[in-house]
Backbone as CSV, one residue per row, in Angstrom:
resi,resn,N_x,N_y,N_z,CA_x,CA_y,CA_z,C_x,C_y,C_z
1,MET,0.917,-0.994,-0.208,-0.172,0.272,0.004,0.878,1.361,0.164
2,ASP,0.525,2.245,-0.688,1.471,3.472,-0.838,0.814,4.607,-0.108
3,ASP,1.915,4.662,1.255,1.395,5.381,2.311,0.867,7.209,1.845
4,THR,1.413,7.662,0.809,0.920,8.939,0.085,-0.359,9.164,-0.522
5,THR,-0.754,7.911,-0.870,-1.902,7.732,-1.813,-3.224,7.178,-1.077
6,GLY,-2.940,6.215,-0.157,-3.772,5.259,0.164,-4.290,4.106,-0.933
7,HIS,-3.592,4.030,-1.778,-3.831,3.286,-2.760,-2.889,2.158,-3.054
8,PRO,-3.219,1.222,-3.735,-2.208,-0.175,-3.875,-0.848,0.391,-4.451
9,ASP,0.284,-0.074,-4.092,1.449,0.179,-4.420,1.664,0.208,-5.903
10,SER,2.211,1.128,-6.762,2.136,1.027,-7.873,3.675,0.781,-8.556
11,GLY,4.385,0.268,-7.642,5.636,-0.186,-8.091,6.618,1.127,-8.527
12,GLY,6.167,2.146,-7.529,7.242,3.520,-7.930,6.380,4.518,-8.836
13,ALA,5.681,4.004,-9.797,4.911,5.231,-10.615,4.073,5.875,-9.630
14,ARG,3.879,7.263,-10.065,2.941,7.915,-9.292,1.480,7.812,-9.620
15,THR,0.829,7.608,-8.964,-0.699,7.563,-9.360,-1.153,8.769,-9.632
16,CYS,-2.468,9.062,-10.253,-2.966,10.169,-10.746,-3.165,10.862,-9.475
17,ALA,-3.745,10.249,-8.450,-4.221,11.048,-7.245,-2.987,11.488,-6.416
18,GLY,-1.743,10.803,-6.511,-0.478,11.309,-6.085,0.435,12.373,-6.825
19,ALA,-0.162,12.265,-8.153,0.435,13.197,-9.044,-0.408,14.670,-8.439
20,LEU,-1.677,14.407,-8.487,-2.268,15.581,-7.955,-2.621,16.227,-6.546
21,ALA,-1.598,15.428,-5.829,-2.141,15.639,-4.375,-1.700,16.972,-3.819
22,GLU,-1.022,17.649,-4.473,-0.585,18.873,-4.277,-1.331,19.965,-4.977
23,ASP,-2.429,19.793,-5.866,-2.982,20.778,-6.564,-4.598,20.847,-5.980
24,LEU,-4.292,22.337,-5.564,-5.491,22.835,-4.775,-6.795,22.664,-5.649
25,GLY,-6.897,23.006,-6.751,-7.857,22.989,-7.488,-8.573,21.355,-7.371
26,TRP,-7.825,20.353,-7.653,-8.107,18.755,-7.420,-8.635,18.662,-6.073
27,GLY,-8.105,18.979,-5.252,-8.508,18.739,-3.798,-9.868,19.431,-3.586
28,LEU,-10.101,20.673,-3.634,-11.590,21.501,-3.516,-12.291,20.768,-4.407
29,GLY,-12.066,20.359,-5.682,-13.093,19.661,-6.518,-13.341,18.166,-5.946
30,THR,-12.483,17.484,-5.415,-12.915,16.308,-4.842,-13.594,16.200,-3.626
31,VAL,-13.185,17.245,-2.743,-13.919,17.408,-1.537,-15.384,17.861,-1.666
32,PHE,-15.593,18.685,-2.566,-16.754,19.238,-2.948,-17.707,18.338,-3.590
33,ARG,-17.209,17.456,-4.751,-17.902,16.337,-5.176,-18.282,15.623,-4.156
34,ALA,-17.630,15.061,-3.388,-18.202,14.218,-2.116,-19.258,14.648,-1.382
35,TYR,-19.109,16.027,-0.934,-20.242,16.951,-0.207,-21.449,16.842,-0.994
36,VAL,-21.324,17.358,-2.507,-22.553,17.225,-3.009,-23.087,15.789,-3.166
37,THR,-22.604,14.957,-3.375,-23.131,13.305,-3.571,-23.688,13.120,-2.043
38,ALA,-23.138,13.421,-0.993,-23.446,13.130,0.728,-24.814,13.848,0.759
39,THR,-24.645,15.229,0.296,-25.909,16.151,0.640,-27.367,15.770,-0.148
40,HIS,-26.776,15.410,-1.537,-28.038,15.109,-2.683,-28.647,13.617,-1.680
41,ALA,-27.593,12.828,-1.291,-28.324,11.302,-0.546,-29.087,11.518,0.670
42,ALA,-28.739,12.599,1.386,-29.396,12.937,3.006,-30.600,13.511,2.554
43,LEU,-30.735,14.223,1.413,-32.121,15.153,0.943,-32.770,14.520,-0.188
44,ALA,-32.783,13.346,-0.420,-33.176,12.580,-1.869,-34.560,12.493,-1.652
45,ASP,-35.073,12.490,-0.456,-36.583,12.097,-0.363,-37.458,13.607,-0.078
46,LEU,-36.568,14.691,-0.102,-37.441,15.959,0.149,-37.499,16.528,-1.290
47,PRO,-39.076,17.128,-1.582,-39.368,17.714,-2.717,-38.241,18.985,-3.184
48,GLY,-37.370,18.588,-4.473,-36.630,19.925,-4.682,-35.024,19.562,-3.990
49,GLY,-34.801,18.502,-3.125,-33.521,18.222,-2.864,-33.029,19.460,-2.282
50,PRO,-31.832,19.641,-2.311,-30.938,20.743,-1.577,-31.824,22.283,-1.526
51,ARG,-32.463,22.595,-2.920,-33.321,23.573,-2.874,-34.280,23.927,-2.089
52,GLY,-35.072,22.473,-1.968,-36.087,22.524,-1.124,-35.478,22.609,0.013
53,TYR,-34.564,21.892,0.495,-33.957,22.028,2.038,-33.708,23.638,2.164
54,GLN,-33.148,24.388,1.547,-32.944,25.882,1.588,-34.358,26.536,1.843
55,VAL,-35.341,26.207,0.847,-36.481,26.905,1.170,-37.172,26.456,2.578
56,LEU,-37.255,25.014,2.749,-37.891,24.739,4.314,-37.235,25.020,5.618
57,ALA,-35.695,25.414,5.257,-34.990,26.002,6.273,-35.304,27.459,6.603
58,ALA,-35.454,28.207,5.671,-35.610,29.748,5.190,-37.248,30.003,5.959
59,ALA,-38.261,29.037,5.505,-39.431,29.212,6.059,-39.602,28.908,7.483
60,ALA,-38.836,27.892,7.661,-38.978,27.670,9.499,-38.225,28.248,10.367
61,GLN,-37.229,29.333,9.573,-36.753,30.372,10.288,-37.445,31.703,10.200
62,SER,-38.369,31.982,9.390,-38.963,32.977,8.774,-38.425,34.045,8.667
63,THR,-37.101,33.771,7.783,-35.970,34.887,7.985,-36.289,35.558,6.442
64,VAL,-37.270,35.136,5.682,-37.458,35.846,4.231,-39.202,35.416,4.319
65,GLY,-39.833,36.764,4.155,-40.978,36.655,4.166,-41.751,36.133,2.926
66,SER,-41.859,36.971,1.659,-42.747,36.945,0.799,-42.183,35.669,-0.220
67,GLN,-42.801,35.219,-1.102,-42.305,34.190,-1.894,-41.564,34.952,-2.927
68,LEU,-41.576,36.013,-3.303,-40.463,36.848,-4.111,-39.377,36.898,-3.481
69,ALA,-39.587,37.488,-2.532,-38.416,37.698,-1.652,-37.172,36.537,-1.294
70,LEU,-38.242,35.316,-0.694,-37.522,34.121,-0.773,-36.580,33.844,-2.182
71,ALA,-37.376,33.823,-3.464,-36.803,33.602,-4.568,-35.369,34.290,-4.918
72,GLN,-35.566,35.612,-4.441,-34.588,36.511,-4.788,-33.484,36.137,-3.769
73,HIS,-33.709,35.949,-2.526,-32.670,35.537,-1.392,-31.848,34.371,-1.878
74,LEU,-32.494,33.297,-2.293,-31.922,32.121,-2.683,-31.321,32.096,-4.099
75,GLY,-31.544,33.142,-4.776,-30.950,32.996,-6.457,-31.923,32.007,-7.189
76,VAL,-33.240,31.813,-6.857,-34.075,30.853,-7.848,-35.118,31.678,-8.577
77,ASP,-34.977,31.451,-9.806,-36.035,32.020,-10.637,-37.542,31.872,-10.036
78,ARG,-38.303,33.101,-10.497,-39.609,32.997,-9.940,-40.500,31.838,-10.283
79,THR,-40.395,31.275,-11.523,-41.204,30.620,-11.675,-40.930,29.217,-11.283
80,VAL,-39.665,28.890,-11.395,-38.925,27.675,-10.438,-39.323,27.574,-9.096
81,MET,-39.390,28.789,-8.440,-39.673,28.778,-7.019,-41.258,28.444,-6.794
82,THR,-42.047,28.971,-7.866,-43.542,28.330,-7.694,-43.535,27.395,-7.868
83,TYR,-42.880,26.435,-8.571,-43.152,24.919,-8.753,-42.434,24.235,-7.708
84,LEU,-41.433,24.746,-6.804,-41.011,24.375,-5.690,-41.879,24.217,-4.678
85,LEU,-42.088,25.567,-4.376,-43.106,25.761,-3.333,-44.574,24.838,-3.483
86,ASP,-44.748,24.740,-4.673,-46.286,23.888,-5.138,-45.987,22.378,-4.539
87,ASN,-44.547,22.017,-4.742,-44.053,20.600,-4.350,-44.226,20.732,-2.804
88,LEU,-43.485,21.290,-2.253,-43.369,21.590,-0.782,-44.630,21.694,0.152
89,GLU,-45.386,22.221,-0.697,-46.900,22.284,-0.229,-47.643,21.410,-0.196
90,GLN,-47.716,20.495,-1.422,-48.450,19.270,-1.707,-47.805,18.248,-0.820
91,ALA,-46.738,18.255,-0.221,-45.897,17.400,0.800,-46.308,17.919,2.012
92,GLY,-47.308,18.967,2.206,-47.577,19.154,3.774,-46.321,19.749,4.318
93,LEU,-45.411,20.501,3.697,-43.947,20.918,4.464,-43.999,22.574,4.640
94,ILE,-44.961,23.445,3.739,-45.011,24.584,4.073,-46.243,24.849,3.780
95,GLU,-46.672,26.254,3.908,-47.864,26.717,3.570,-47.663,28.167,3.387
96,ARG,-48.308,28.632,2.253,-48.597,30.095,1.877,-49.825,30.817,2.383
97,ARG,-49.163,31.903,3.267,-50.285,32.648,3.661,-50.224,33.977,3.145
98,PRO,-51.425,34.917,2.960,-51.176,36.077,2.828,-50.649,36.904,3.494
99,ASP,-49.954,37.809,3.151,-49.177,38.678,4.005,-50.226,40.131,4.446
100,PRO,-50.140,40.043,5.753,-50.928,40.989,6.256,-50.630,42.510,5.941
101,ALA,-49.339,42.877,5.428,-49.067,44.257,4.986,-49.216,44.268,3.544
102,ASP,-49.446,43.158,2.809,-49.428,43.407,1.408,-50.226,41.963,0.496
103,ARG,-51.461,42.453,0.392,-52.505,41.380,0.032,-52.038,40.689,-0.942
104,ARG,-51.300,41.090,-2.083,-50.838,40.538,-2.982,-49.815,39.628,-2.993
105,ALA,-49.035,39.695,-1.826,-47.768,38.890,-1.320,-48.200,37.628,-0.676
106,ARG,-47.449,36.619,-0.755,-47.779,35.435,0.236,-46.369,35.318,0.963
107,ARG,-46.750,34.979,2.224,-45.807,34.759,3.034,-45.523,32.938,3.466
108,ILE,-44.081,32.687,3.298,-43.916,31.265,3.404,-43.725,30.687,4.796
109,LEU,-44.331,29.594,5.223,-44.263,29.173,6.323,-44.096,27.594,6.694
110,ALA,-43.135,27.551,7.267,-43.158,25.921,7.653,-44.077,25.075,8.418
111,THR,-44.937,24.338,7.719,-45.804,23.394,9.033,-45.100,22.824,9.912
112,GLU,-45.762,22.298,11.046,-45.352,21.534,11.853,-44.591,20.394,11.285
113,ARG,-45.237,19.676,10.609,-44.685,18.392,9.827,-43.296,18.840,8.945
114,GLY,-43.140,20.083,8.500,-42.066,20.476,7.917,-40.946,20.759,8.641
115,ALA,-41.200,21.527,9.871,-40.132,21.636,11.003,-39.581,20.519,11.422
116,GLU,-40.419,19.382,11.728,-39.951,18.023,11.978,-38.969,17.205,11.146
117,LEU,-39.221,17.561,9.850,-38.637,16.665,8.796,-37.581,17.644,8.762
118,LEU,-37.376,18.925,8.788,-36.130,19.590,9.065,-35.336,19.162,10.029
119,ALA,-35.708,18.965,11.104,-34.824,18.678,12.183,-34.147,17.234,11.663
120,THR,-34.975,16.367,11.088,-34.322,15.074,10.601,-33.512,15.232,9.808
121,LEU,-33.541,16.055,8.569,-32.813,16.319,7.684,-31.440,16.747,8.042
122,ASP,-31.671,17.853,9.148,-30.423,18.603,9.706,-29.522,17.538,10.505
123,ASP,-30.354,16.520,11.203,-29.342,15.434,11.708,-28.647,14.562,10.436
124,ARG,-29.364,14.349,9.266,-28.754,13.440,8.233,-27.472,14.366,7.584
125,LEU,-27.528,15.589,7.553,-26.743,16.556,7.042,-25.523,16.551,7.973
126,ARG,-25.753,16.694,9.239,-24.537,16.626,10.318,-23.845,15.213,10.246
127,ALA,-24.550,14.241,9.726,-24.066,12.883,10.008,-22.994,12.635,8.365
128,ALA,-23.913,13.408,7.369,-23.082,13.357,5.888,-21.655,14.058,6.273
129,GLU,-21.718,15.350,6.796,-20.501,16.210,7.140,-19.555,15.531,7.935
130,ALA,-19.937,14.646,8.978,-19.084,14.131,9.937,-18.380,12.775,9.425
131,GLU,-19.193,12.242,8.410,-18.207,11.064,7.725,-17.521,11.958,6.531
132,LEU,-17.660,12.791,6.022,-17.010,13.234,4.845,-15.444,14.107,5.878
133,LEU,-15.662,14.406,6.754,-14.786,15.050,7.816,-13.980,13.996,8.588
134,ALA,-14.526,12.583,8.702,-14.114,11.774,9.344,-12.313,11.566,9.404
135,PRO,-11.778,11.827,8.480,-10.579,11.660,8.472,-9.576,12.684,9.458
136,LEU,-10.315,13.998,9.685,-9.682,14.868,10.495,-10.026,14.600,11.828
137,ASP,-9.031,14.967,13.036,-9.505,14.956,14.329,-10.388,16.389,14.643
138,ALA,-10.901,16.120,15.663,-12.125,17.212,15.994,-11.179,18.873,15.777
139,GLY,-10.297,18.757,16.532,-9.472,20.126,16.357,-9.361,20.542,14.801
140,ALA,-8.948,19.535,14.080,-8.609,19.928,12.611,-10.177,19.867,12.135
141,ARG,-11.088,19.332,12.453,-12.575,19.735,11.510,-12.834,21.103,11.742
142,GLU,-12.841,21.602,13.226,-13.005,22.904,13.416,-12.297,24.099,12.741
143,THR,-10.935,23.671,12.749,-10.235,24.444,11.899,-10.380,24.753,10.731
144,PHE,-10.606,23.233,10.040,-11.127,23.552,8.521,-12.355,24.260,8.525
145,ARG,-13.569,24.076,9.134,-14.675,24.778,9.218,-14.519,26.395,9.052
146,ALA,-13.591,26.623,10.235,-13.191,27.991,10.354,-12.817,28.566,9.213
147,GLN,-11.537,27.983,8.662,-10.933,28.370,7.566,-11.753,28.485,6.510
148,VAL,-12.495,27.579,6.113,-13.310,27.634,5.045,-14.456,28.824,5.069
149,ARG,-15.023,29.078,6.460,-15.598,30.275,6.632,-14.887,31.620,6.278
150,VAL,-13.974,31.566,6.558,-12.919,32.817,6.425,-12.970,33.171,4.979
151,LEU,-12.650,32.092,4.153,-12.154,32.132,2.725,-13.587,32.711,2.020
152,ALA,-14.610,32.069,2.468,-15.936,31.988,1.709,-16.451,33.408,2.079
153,THR,-16.298,34.186,3.349,-16.956,35.091,3.644,-16.087,36.288,2.812
154,ARG,-14.800,36.077,2.807,-14.199,37.355,1.935,-14.159,37.075,0.459
155,ILE,-14.319,35.970,0.047,-14.455,35.893,-1.519,-15.938,36.184,-2.103
156,ASP,-16.766,36.176,-1.013,-18.123,36.490,-1.302,-18.226,37.916,-0.898
157,ALA,-17.576,38.726,-0.323,-17.478,40.133,-0.086,-16.992,40.758,-1.455
158,LEU,-15.648,40.135,-1.990,-15.235,40.688,-3.202,-15.766,40.207,-4.337
159,ASP,-16.721,38.946,-4.429,-17.213,38.677,-5.475,-18.564,38.114,-5.649
160,PRO,-19.689,38.855,-4.818,-20.766,38.215,-4.583,-21.379,37.417,-5.551
161,VAL,-22.102,36.448,-5.163,-23.067,35.738,-6.088,-24.430,36.193,-6.658
162,GLY,-24.854,36.323,-7.452,-26.207,36.641,-7.577,-27.123,35.634,-7.537
163,ASN,-26.892,34.426,-7.875,-27.635,33.340,-8.085,-26.606,32.259,-7.479
164,PRO,-26.445,31.783,-6.223,-26.210,30.735,-5.524,-26.183,29.333,-6.220
165,CYS,-27.458,29.108,-6.377,-27.850,27.895,-7.033,-27.382,27.869,-8.378
166,GLY,-27.393,28.948,-9.173,-26.651,28.792,-10.496,-24.895,28.653,-10.294
167,LEU,-24.446,28.883,-9.107,-23.169,28.697,-9.341,-22.630,27.312,-9.034
168,VAL,-23.413,26.714,-8.279,-22.987,25.080,-8.054,-23.150,24.661,-9.787
169,ASP,-24.171,24.740,-10.406,-24.446,24.151,-11.694,-23.064,24.871,-12.556
170,GLY,-22.722,25.847,-12.580,-21.586,26.382,-13.277,-20.461,25.732,-12.776
171,VAL,-20.152,25.294,-11.483,-18.946,24.932,-10.776,-18.395,23.521,-11.507
172,GLY,-19.688,22.540,-11.948,-19.066,21.266,-12.280,-18.367,21.390,-13.697
173,ALA,-18.811,22.672,-14.438,-18.270,22.643,-15.632,-16.894,23.161,-15.614
174,GLU,-16.573,23.950,-14.659,-15.320,24.581,-14.466,-14.175,23.894,-13.949
175,LEU,-14.774,22.785,-13.102,-13.409,22.172,-12.220,-12.721,21.517,-13.354
176,PRO,-11.247,21.875,-12.725,-10.084,21.244,-13.913,-10.256,19.565,-13.556
177,GLY,-10.032,19.132,-14.990,-9.838,17.754,-14.753,-8.405,17.363,-14.797
178,PRO,-8.020,16.180,-14.726,-6.741,15.861,-14.733,-5.764,16.528,-15.693
179,ARG,-4.577,16.844,-15.608,-3.798,17.291,-16.335,-3.268,16.216,-17.323
180,PRO,-2.875,16.594,-18.534,-2.286,15.471,-19.404,-0.779,15.072,-18.749
181,PRO,-0.429,13.833,-18.789,1.125,13.506,-18.481,1.975,14.344,-18.923
182,ARG,3.196,14.735,-18.172,4.430,15.588,-18.610,5.219,14.446,-19.578
183,PRO,5.764,15.083,-20.430,6.650,14.394,-21.172,7.689,13.824,-20.449
184,ALA,8.458,12.724,-20.418,9.584,12.168,-19.772,10.644,13.154,-20.170
185,ARG,11.435,13.449,-18.926,12.516,14.154,-18.982,13.983,13.401,-19.804
186,THR,14.288,13.833,-20.642,15.785,13.258,-21.197,16.969,13.728,-20.478
187,ARG,17.861,13.146,-20.134,19.214,13.677,-19.833,20.310,13.479,-20.663
């Protein structure tokens, strides 16, 4: 077993993972891919998956009042938001109530069933994150989370994302693939 890659010994030849071990883009992409896979699995039975989770969490916290404000806050197209809310409402997880301040607007609120499911989903997400970060000890996990928060906050302040949902879709196309092998050096 090769101690540097965790893969079977390749007889001295560097594996692709070993060759890319120092590549930040490869590392970030690999961790992100594992995170997306784990979170999609944790949210698989929720209408709308991760977007449905964001809507349900916002509705439970009453952080964004109207349907339009929620769509803008999450960077979701209004039409897509309508279908997403319809699905969550049909599942009995949210309800739309008239806004007392504006009869044309609808406030989005989590139902009791939605709040209970949200607690279950939060547990699933914590378990998925714990599994992803399991190779790190407790101190390293906290340091990793803190450093990611620092970077994300700084980057978002410098270059805010108008559509966070669209960002995830676009990232997949932009992740670097493995580099072609370098020609062997001749002496």
